[in-house]
N, C-alpha and C positions, 0 to 999 in steps of 0.2 A: 578644823576650825578655820574660818576664813581670816585673811589678814586684815588688819585695820587699815583703812584707806589713808593715803598720805594727806598732809595738810592741804596741798594744792587740789587733790582730788575731792576732798571733803568740801573745800570752798566752792569748787565747780558744781558739786551736787546741790549745795545750798542755793547758788545762783540760779540753777536750773529749776529748782522747786519754787523759787520766788518769782520767776519770770512769767508774766501773764501770757496765756495762750494766744498765738497769732491768729489773725483772721484771713481766710482765703478771700482776698478782695474781689476777685473775679466772680466767685460764687455769691458773695455778699451783695455785690452790685446787681447781679442778675435777679436775685430774690427781691431786693428793694425796688428794682425797676418795675417788677410786676405789681407790687403793692401801690406804688405811685400811679402806675398805668391804670389800675382798676379804680382807685379811690381818689386820685388827684392829690395835689400837695397838701391841702388843708385836711382832707379826709383820711390821709394816711396817719394812723396813730403810731406812736413810738413803739408800743408793744408789738404791733403787727410788723413793723420794720425790723425790730430785733429778732423776732421769730423767723421772718423770711430770710434774714441775713445769716441765720445760724450762729448768732453771736450773743454775748452778754451785753447789757446796756453799757457798762463801762468800756467794754471792748469796742463797741460800735462808736462811741464818742472818742475813744482814743485813736481810732483809725480814721474816722471821717469828720471829727471835730463837732459837727452839729447836723441837724436835720437838713438845713438848707444846703450845706456842702455836699451831703449825701445825695440830695436831689440833683444838684448840678452835675455830680459825677455820673449819675444814672442817665441824665440827658446826653452826656457825651458818649456813654456806652451805647445808648440807643442809636445815636448817629453813626457810630463806628461799626455797628452790627446790622440792625434792621434797616436803617436808611440806606446803608451802603449796598445792601443786596439788590435793591431796585436799580440803583445806578450801575452796579456791576453788570446786571442783566442787560441794561441798555448798551453798555460799552462792549459787551461780548459779542453782540450781533453785528455782523458785517453789513447786512442789509438794513437800511434805515427804517423801512416799514416794520420789519420784524423787531427792530430795536425799540421803537415806540410801543409796539404791542407788548413786548417782553416787560418793559418798565411798568406798564399798567397791570399786567397779569401778576407779576411778583408783588406789586403794591397791594393788589386785591387779596392775594394769598396771605400776606403778612397781616393785613387788616382783619382777617377772619380766621386765622390759625387757632386751633384748639390748644396750642402750646402756651398761649398767653392771652391776656385780655384783648377784647376787640378794639378796633379803631387804631389810632396812632397816638403814641405818647406825647409827641410834640403838638399835633393839631388839636387833639381832644382834651388833653390834660394840662400841658405846660402853658398853653395860651392864657388860661385863667390866672395862673400864678404870675404870668408876665406883667399883668396889670399893676402889680405891687413890687415886682422884683426886676430891676433893670438888667441884672446879669442874666436872668432867665430869658428876657426879651432879646438880649444880645445873642444868646446861643441859638434861639429860634431863627432870628434874622440871618445869622451867619450860615446856618444850615441851608436855608432856602436860597441865599445868595450863592453859596457854593454849588448847589444843584443847578440853579439857573445858569450859572456861568459855564459849567461843563456841558450841559445839554445844548445851550445856545452855541457853544464853540463847534459842536458837531454839526448843527444845522447850518452854521456859517460856512463850514467846509463843503457841505452838500450843495449850497448855493453856488459856491465858486466852481464846483465840478459840474454844474448844470443839472443837478439831481432835484433841486427845489427851485421854485420861483423866488425871486428876491423879496417879494412881499406876501404875507407879513414878514417882519424882520425876525431874525433868529431869536432875539430876546422875547418878542411877543409869542412866538411859537413855544418857547421854553416855559414861559409863564402860564400859557394855556395848558400845557401838559401837567405842570405842577398844580394848577387849579383842579384838574381832573383827579389827580392823586389825592388832594385834600378832600375833595367831594366824596371819594370812595371811603375815606376814613370816617367822615361824619355819618355816612349811610351805614357803614359797618357798626359803628357805635350805637346806632338806632336799631340794630338788629338784622340788617341785610346780610345774607349769606354770600359766599363766593360766587355762586352761579348768578345771583342777582346783580352783583357788581360788574361782572364781565359780560352780561347779556348784550350790552350795546358797545362793547369795546371796539369793534370794527368801525363804528360810526365816530368814535372819539379819535381813533388813529387817523381816519380820513380827515377829520376836522383839523387836527394839529398839522398834518402834512398838506392840507388843502388838495386832497385827492378826491376823485369821484368815489362816492360811497361804494364799498365792495371791491375796490381795486385789488387785483390779485398780485401776490408776491412774484409770481412767475412772469409777469409782464416786464420785469426788470427795469422799471422806471418809477421814480418817486416824484417826478415833476408833473 
């Protein structure tokens, strides 16, 4: 016959039974991100978010407070993961031509991946919510400002090294690259596949760097 648990043990058991199950926030955010990504903020129902997050409705509210807070958290998660991949590809390449190409290729890959909805969560979905939510608009603006600054800084260094002409300015070049990225997202949302998005990638690289179209990496010059 088993021994009767002590009062302390019994109290612990009672607390454990009464404690609501915790939510795996990383998994919940990933699931909710795909729902917002596919349906947009207004189109994402609470039931679909609860199911995707793998949580109960009270659990979701307890962890994320409300739908808007959950949306803001998914935007930050997107920036820290999907957006960061293209920038990392850009920074990992020592050669500037390859770096710009890598940025566009990774962007196109993420915009058309079968692992999640097409297009870009920020460009294709969050921008509509930004019209009525100032904090969403701020997140989008901060994301593009951060990307622009980091890309422009590398272009500025290349100009100092004589690898790029001084005009157009680093900021203009960075904005042009980001415009190409955003264009890929819109085209992907409209149904374009990866091959269609990268069909003219060399022309875009040449445009950003002001190179003759078809300039080879082996020439060793980005000027």
